[in-house]
C-alpha positions as CSV (number, residue, x, y, z in Angstrom):
1,M,44.1,-27.4,-62.1
2,G,41.1,-29.8,-62.3
3,L,37.3,-30.1,-62.8
4,I,34.6,-30.0,-60.1
5,K,31.4,-31.7,-60.6
6,A,28.6,-29.1,-60.5
7,F,25.7,-31.2,-61.1
8,T,24.8,-34.7,-62.4
9,N,23.2,-35.7,-65.6
10,S,19.7,-35.4,-64.3
11,T,19.8,-31.8,-64.7
12,M,21.5,-31.6,-68.0
13,S,18.2,-30.6,-69.8
14,Y,18.1,-27.4,-67.6
15,I,21.5,-26.3,-68.1
16,G,20.4,-23.3,-70.0
17,D,18.4,-22.1,-66.9
18,L,21.1,-22.9,-64.5
19,W,24.3,-21.3,-66.5
20,E,24.4,-18.0,-68.5
21,D,27.7,-19.2,-70.2
22,Y,29.4,-22.5,-70.6
23,I,31.4,-24.9,-73.0
24,Y,29.4,-27.4,-74.7
25,C,29.3,-29.7,-77.7
26,D,26.3,-30.8,-79.6
27,S,25.7,-34.7,-80.0
28,M,28.2,-35.9,-82.4
29,D,27.2,-38.0,-85.4
30,S,29.1,-41.1,-86.3
31,N,31.4,-39.3,-88.7
32,T,32.8,-36.9,-86.0
33,L,35.3,-38.5,-83.6
34,V,36.7,-35.5,-81.9
35,Q,35.3,-31.9,-81.6
36,K,36.7,-28.9,-80.0
37,G,34.3,-27.2,-77.5
38,Q,32.5,-24.2,-78.2
39,A,31.7,-21.3,-75.8
40,R,28.0,-20.5,-75.3
41,K,27.3,-17.0,-73.7
42,S,24.5,-15.1,-73.0
43,A,24.1,-11.3,-72.8
44,G,25.5,-10.1,-69.7
45,A,27.7,-13.2,-68.8
46,D,30.6,-12.4,-66.4
47,N,32.9,-15.0,-67.7
48,N,35.2,-14.1,-70.5
49,A,36.2,-17.4,-71.7
50,S,37.2,-17.6,-75.3
51,D,37.0,-20.8,-77.5
52,N,40.7,-21.6,-77.0
53,V,41.3,-20.6,-73.5
54,I,39.4,-21.7,-70.2
55,T,39.7,-19.6,-67.2
56,E,39.0,-19.7,-63.4
57,G,35.3,-20.8,-63.0
58,S,34.7,-21.9,-66.6
59,R,31.8,-24.2,-66.9
60,I,31.5,-27.1,-69.2
61,A,28.7,-29.5,-70.0
62,V,29.5,-33.1,-71.0
63,N,26.7,-35.3,-72.8
64,V,26.2,-39.0,-72.9
65,G,28.5,-40.8,-75.4
66,Q,31.3,-38.2,-74.9
67,M,34.4,-37.8,-73.0
68,L,36.0,-34.5,-72.2
69,V,39.7,-33.8,-72.1
70,V,41.3,-30.6,-71.0
71,V,44.5,-29.8,-73.0
72,E,47.1,-27.4,-71.9
73,N,49.7,-26.4,-74.6
74,G,49.0,-29.6,-76.4
75,R,49.0,-32.0,-73.4
76,I,46.1,-33.3,-71.5
77,I,45.9,-32.0,-68.0
78,D,42.5,-33.4,-66.9
79,F,39.5,-35.5,-68.4
80,T,36.2,-36.8,-67.5
81,A,34.2,-39.6,-68.9
82,E,31.0,-38.9,-66.7
83,Q,28.0,-37.0,-68.0
84,G,27.2,-33.8,-66.1
85,G,28.1,-30.2,-65.5
86,Y,31.5,-29.2,-64.4
87,E,33.4,-26.0,-63.1
88,Y,37.4,-25.5,-63.8
89,K,39.3,-24.5,-60.8
90,S,42.8,-23.8,-61.1
91,E,43.6,-24.7,-57.5
92,T,42.5,-28.3,-57.6
93,A,44.2,-31.4,-58.8
94,P,43.1,-33.3,-61.8
95,S,39.8,-35.0,-61.2
96,M,40.0,-37.8,-63.8
97,F,36.6,-39.1,-63.7
98,C,36.8,-42.5,-65.5
99,G,33.2,-43.4,-65.7
100,N,32.6,-46.8,-67.5
101,F,36.2,-46.9,-68.6
102,G,37.7,-48.0,-65.5
103,E,41.2,-47.4,-64.1
104,G,42.7,-48.0,-67.7
105,L,42.3,-44.2,-68.4
106,K,44.2,-43.2,-65.4
107,K,47.0,-45.4,-66.5
108,S,47.0,-43.8,-69.8
109,F,47.0,-40.4,-68.5
110,N,50.0,-41.2,-66.2
111,E,52.0,-42.8,-68.9
112,I,51.6,-40.4,-71.8
113,A,49.7,-37.2,-70.8
114,G,50.7,-35.1,-67.8
115,R,50.4,-31.4,-67.1
116,F,52.5,-28.2,-66.5
117,A,52.3,-26.1,-63.5
118,F,52.1,-22.3,-64.1
119,G,51.4,-21.2,-60.7
120,G,47.5,-21.6,-60.8
121,Q,47.3,-19.4,-63.9
122,A,46.2,-20.3,-67.3
123,A,49.0,-21.3,-69.8
124,N,49.4,-19.8,-73.2
125,D,46.7,-22.1,-74.7
126,Q,44.0,-24.2,-73.0
127,R,41.3,-26.0,-74.8
128,V,38.7,-28.5,-74.2
129,Y,37.9,-31.3,-76.6
130,F,34.9,-33.8,-76.7
131,I,35.8,-37.3,-77.9
132,N,33.0,-39.5,-79.3
133,T,32.8,-42.7,-77.3
134,K,29.7,-44.2,-79.0
135,E,30.0,-47.1,-81.4
136,I,31.1,-45.9,-84.9
137,L,29.0,-47.8,-87.4
138,G,28.9,-48.3,-91.0
139,N,32.4,-48.7,-92.0
140,K,32.9,-50.4,-95.4
141,F,35.6,-52.9,-96.3
142,G,36.4,-55.5,-98.8
143,F,39.0,-58.0,-99.9
144,G,39.8,-60.1,-102.9
145,N,41.7,-63.0,-104.1
146,V,42.5,-64.3,-100.6
147,P,43.8,-67.8,-100.7
148,Y,41.7,-70.2,-98.7
149,R,42.4,-74.0,-98.2
150,D,39.0,-75.6,-98.1
151,S,38.9,-78.8,-96.1
152,E,35.7,-80.2,-97.9
153,F,37.4,-80.3,-101.2
154,N,40.9,-80.3,-100.1
155,M,42.1,-77.5,-102.5
156,T,43.0,-73.9,-102.3
157,I,40.5,-71.4,-103.6
158,L,40.4,-67.6,-104.0
159,L,37.8,-65.9,-101.8
160,Q,36.5,-62.5,-102.3
161,G,34.1,-60.5,-100.2
162,F,32.8,-57.3,-98.6
163,G,31.0,-56.0,-95.6
164,T,31.0,-53.6,-92.9
165,Y,32.4,-53.2,-89.3
166,S,31.9,-51.1,-86.3
167,Y,34.5,-49.8,-83.7
168,E,34.8,-47.8,-80.6
169,I,37.3,-45.4,-79.3
170,T,37.9,-47.4,-75.9
171,D,40.9,-45.2,-74.7
172,P,40.2,-41.5,-75.7
173,I,43.5,-40.3,-74.1
174,L,45.6,-42.8,-76.2
175,F,43.4,-41.7,-79.4
176,Y,43.8,-38.0,-78.8
177,T,47.6,-38.1,-78.0
178,N,48.6,-40.4,-80.8
179,I,45.9,-39.4,-83.6
180,C,44.5,-36.2,-83.5
181,S,46.3,-33.8,-81.0
182,N,45.3,-30.1,-81.1
183,V,43.0,-30.4,-84.2
184,A,41.7,-27.0,-85.0
185,D,38.0,-27.7,-85.1
186,K,37.1,-31.4,-85.4
187,Y,38.6,-34.7,-86.5
188,V,36.3,-36.8,-88.7
189,K,36.6,-40.6,-89.3
190,T,37.3,-40.2,-93.0
191,S,40.7,-38.9,-92.0
192,I,41.8,-42.3,-90.6
193,E,39.3,-44.6,-92.4
194,P,41.8,-45.5,-95.5
195,Q,44.5,-46.6,-93.0
196,M,42.1,-48.6,-91.0
197,R,40.7,-50.3,-94.0
198,A,44.0,-51.1,-95.5
199,E,45.1,-52.7,-92.1
200,L,41.7,-54.6,-91.7
201,Q,42.1,-56.1,-95.3
202,N,45.7,-57.1,-94.3
203,A,44.6,-58.8,-91.3
204,V,41.9,-60.9,-93.0
205,L,44.6,-63.1,-94.8
206,P,46.0,-64.6,-91.5
207,V,42.5,-64.8,-89.8
208,L,41.0,-66.7,-92.8
209,G,44.1,-69.0,-92.7
210,E,43.3,-69.8,-89.0
211,L,39.7,-70.6,-89.9
212,A,40.8,-72.9,-92.8
213,E,43.1,-74.7,-90.4
214,S,40.2,-75.3,-88.0
215,G,38.1,-77.0,-90.7
216,V,35.5,-74.3,-91.5
217,H,34.2,-74.8,-95.0
218,Y,34.3,-71.6,-97.4
219,D,30.6,-71.5,-97.5
220,R,30.3,-71.4,-93.7
221,L,32.3,-68.3,-93.3
222,S,29.4,-65.9,-93.2
223,G,28.1,-67.6,-90.2
224,Q,31.5,-67.2,-88.5
225,T,31.4,-63.5,-87.8
226,E,31.8,-63.9,-84.1
227,S,34.9,-65.9,-84.5
228,I,36.3,-63.6,-87.2
229,T,35.6,-60.5,-84.9
230,V,37.5,-62.1,-82.1
231,L,40.4,-63.1,-84.3
232,L,40.6,-59.7,-85.9
233,Q,40.6,-57.9,-82.4
234,K,43.6,-60.1,-81.5
235,R,45.5,-59.6,-84.7
236,L,44.9,-55.8,-84.6
237,A,45.3,-55.3,-80.8
238,E,48.9,-53.9,-81.2
239,Q,48.1,-51.4,-83.9
240,W,44.6,-50.4,-83.1
241,K,44.1,-50.8,-79.3
242,N,47.3,-50.5,-77.7
243,D,48.7,-47.5,-79.9
244,R,45.4,-45.8,-81.0
245,G,42.8,-46.7,-78.4
246,I,40.4,-48.2,-80.9
247,E,38.8,-51.5,-80.9
248,I,36.6,-53.5,-83.5
249,K,33.2,-54.2,-82.0
250,N,31.5,-56.1,-84.8
251,I,31.8,-57.4,-88.3
252,S,29.2,-58.1,-90.8
253,F,29.7,-59.8,-94.2
254,N,27.5,-59.0,-97.1
255,T,29.0,-61.8,-99.1
256,I,32.1,-64.1,-99.2
257,L,32.3,-65.9,-102.5
258,P,35.0,-67.8,-104.5
259,D,36.3,-66.3,-107.7
260,N,35.1,-67.6,-111.1
261,E,37.8,-70.1,-111.8
262,S,37.4,-71.5,-108.3
263,V,33.6,-71.8,-108.8
264,D,34.4,-73.9,-111.9
265,K,36.7,-76.1,-110.0
266,I,34.2,-76.8,-107.2
267,R,31.4,-77.4,-109.6
268,Q,33.6,-80.1,-111.5
269,L,34.5,-81.7,-108.0
270,Q,30.8,-81.8,-106.9
271,E,29.8,-83.4,-110.4
272,S,32.7,-86.1,-109.9
273,R,31.6,-86.7,-106.4
274,A,28.0,-87.3,-107.5
275,Y,28.9,-89.6,-110.3
276,S,31.3,-91.6,-108.2
277,G,28.7,-92.3,-105.7
278,N,26.1,-93.4,-108.4
279,R,27.1,-95.5,-111.2
280,A,23.6,-95.4,-112.8
281,M,24.0,-91.6,-112.9
282,L,27.5,-92.0,-114.2
283,G,26.1,-94.3,-116.9
284,A,23.4,-91.9,-118.0
285,R,26.1,-88.9,-118.1
286,V,28.3,-91.1,-120.4
287,G,25.3,-92.1,-122.5
288,A,24.4,-88.5,-123.0
289,A,27.9,-87.6,-124.0
290,Q,27.9,-90.6,-126.6
291,A,24.6,-89.4,-128.0
292,T,26.1,-85.8,-128.3
293,A,29.2,-87.2,-129.9
294,M,27.1,-89.1,-132.6
295,E,25.1,-85.9,-133.4
296,S,28.5,-84.4,-133.9
297,A,29.8,-87.0,-135.9
298,A,27.0,-87.0,-138.4
299,E,27.8,-83.2,-138.9
300,N,31.5,-83.7,-139.4
301,S,32.8,-81.3,-142.0
302,A,35.3,-84.2,-143.1
303,G,32.4,-86.6,-143.7
304,A,30.2,-88.8,-141.4
305,V,32.7,-91.9,-142.0
306,T,35.4,-90.0,-140.4
307,G,33.4,-88.6,-137.6
308,F,32.0,-92.1,-136.7
309,M,35.5,-93.8,-136.9
310,G,36.9,-91.1,-134.6
311,M,34.0,-91.6,-132.2
312,H,34.3,-95.4,-132.2
313,M,38.2,-95.2,-131.3
314,A,37.2,-92.8,-128.6
315,Q,34.7,-95.2,-127.2
316,N,37.1,-98.2,-127.3
317,A,40.1,-96.0,-125.8
318,G,37.8,-95.1,-122.8
319,A,36.7,-98.5,-122.2
320,V,33.5,-97.2,-120.7
321,N,30.5,-99.7,-121.2
322,V,27.5,-97.6,-120.5
323,N,25.2,-100.8,-120.2
324,E,27.5,-102.2,-117.5
325,L,27.4,-99.0,-115.6
326,I,23.3,-98.8,-115.8
327,K,23.1,-102.7,-114.9
328,S,25.4,-102.1,-111.6
329,E,22.5,-100.3,-110.1
330,P,19.2,-101.7,-109.2
331,V,16.4,-100.1,-111.4
332,L,12.9,-99.3,-109.8
333,S,10.3,-99.4,-112.6
334,T,6.7,-99.8,-113.1
335,A,7.2,-100.3,-117.0
336,A,5.6,-103.1,-119.1
337,P,7.4,-106.4,-119.3
338,T,8.7,-105.4,-122.8
339,L,11.2,-103.1,-120.9
340,Q,14.8,-104.4,-121.5
341,A,16.6,-103.1,-118.4
342,G,20.1,-102.1,-118.9
343,E,20.0,-101.8,-122.7
344,I,19.7,-98.1,-123.8
345,W,19.1,-96.8,-127.6
346,V,18.8,-93.4,-128.9
347,C,15.8,-92.4,-130.8
348,S,15.7,-90.2,-133.9
349,C,14.4,-87.5,-132.0
350,G,17.4,-87.6,-129.8
351,M,15.6,-89.2,-126.5
352,Q,17.7,-91.9,-124.8
353,N,15.4,-94.9,-123.9
354,T,15.3,-98.2,-122.3
355,M,11.7,-98.8,-123.4
356,Q,10.3,-100.4,-126.5
357,F,8.7,-97.3,-127.7
358,C,10.2,-93.6,-127.3
359,P,8.1,-91.7,-124.6
360,K,8.9,-88.5,-126.4
361,C,7.8,-89.1,-130.2
362,G,6.4,-92.7,-130.0
363,S,8.9,-94.4,-132.3
364,Q,9.5,-98.1,-132.0
365,K,13.0,-99.3,-130.9
366,P,14.9,-100.2,-134.2
367,D,16.0,-104.0,-134.4
368,K,19.7,-104.9,-134.4
369,S,21.1,-105.5,-137.8
370,C,24.6,-106.4,-139.4
371,C,26.8,-104.5,-141.8
372,Q,26.5,-106.3,-145.2
373,N,30.1,-105.3,-146.0
374,C,32.0,-106.3,-142.8
375,G,29.3,-108.2,-140.8
376,F,29.6,-106.0,-138.0
377,E,26.5,-106.3,-135.6
378,I,25.2,-102.6,-135.5
379,P,23.9,-101.7,-132.0
380,A,20.3,-100.3,-131.7
381,Q,21.6,-96.6,-131.3
382,F,23.2,-96.8,-134.7
383,A,20.2,-98.3,-136.4
384,K,19.2,-94.8,-137.9
385,M,22.6,-94.1,-139.2
386,K,23.4,-94.2,-143.0
387,F,27.0,-95.5,-142.5
388,C,28.6,-98.5,-140.6
389,P,30.4,-97.3,-137.6
390,N,32.9,-100.1,-137.9
391,C,33.9,-100.0,-141.5
392,G,32.3,-96.7,-142.8
393,K,30.6,-98.3,-145.8
394,E,27.2,-96.9,-146.7
395,R,24.5,-99.3,-145.5
């Protein structure tokens, strides 16, 4: 029982003129994976083939991107992966036209398929199925909170992302036998999609772990689609390729981003790195923080004196000298000779300056003065304050 090629793909467009009745399958969309063949008969056709039974002389047409399997009582007895027209002959051996699939199809056929002999007669039920061998596109997947050890920051962050992947049925015999045997009409990808998505998400975790060990930074993962595809193919080979005849072809990530908590950690580390490499920048940052603290102290609900005393203790405890930080870096400036490099003061408008006059409001830098109560020399940035930052007495 086998198929005999009647004509090649060059005459497929004239099949309606050549044959009055034949079994055929229209072009399958990307949602249809397997479709049972349908008999097309014209008036006066002499072949009595039904949708479920093929008989001696039944004619079958196979299109591009399809593979035909002939099933007898639920088991594959012949197949062809080559486009063209075929006739079914009960006295011939299985043809097994492999097309571009190679000898792997014959191996699968010999291992898990097979046929029954019924003295050259049709068995109780013989069908033909067409399997979609085109690339199945547009399959969505996503993952969230996957730990990733980033080598740039030497810390573990949580990644989340989503994208699409494509796959092909690379061994139609395996796919039919293990996934959709004897489907009544057709088998669509939504029937297997949830399981594939779950397995793909589960495989992403170890794959990202391998990329982390190789030193790929988290923000470079979107450019590693080829490497990720190869690693996922390897990781899913046992479940998908060897058992189901399916193989991932390509993966595209729409986005791969850290979660909000990881973003905050990365931002803090980036700021620390910037300040550690530029002491002048660090000095400016500390100065801005001190200015903010002075404003907050003046508005302290327990009184300005309490606020300034707390701020003064915090500054002493931190042992951070803004002037020393600023002085440690060379200052390139075209300012007038009255500029006092390294000495900063805060104008009443809130602007930090190292010049004699505020470039924002034009106010002159105040002179230093001493507290009449304790003798503390009041820095210029406190010149506008009403209380001594050392003893708290009103000036």
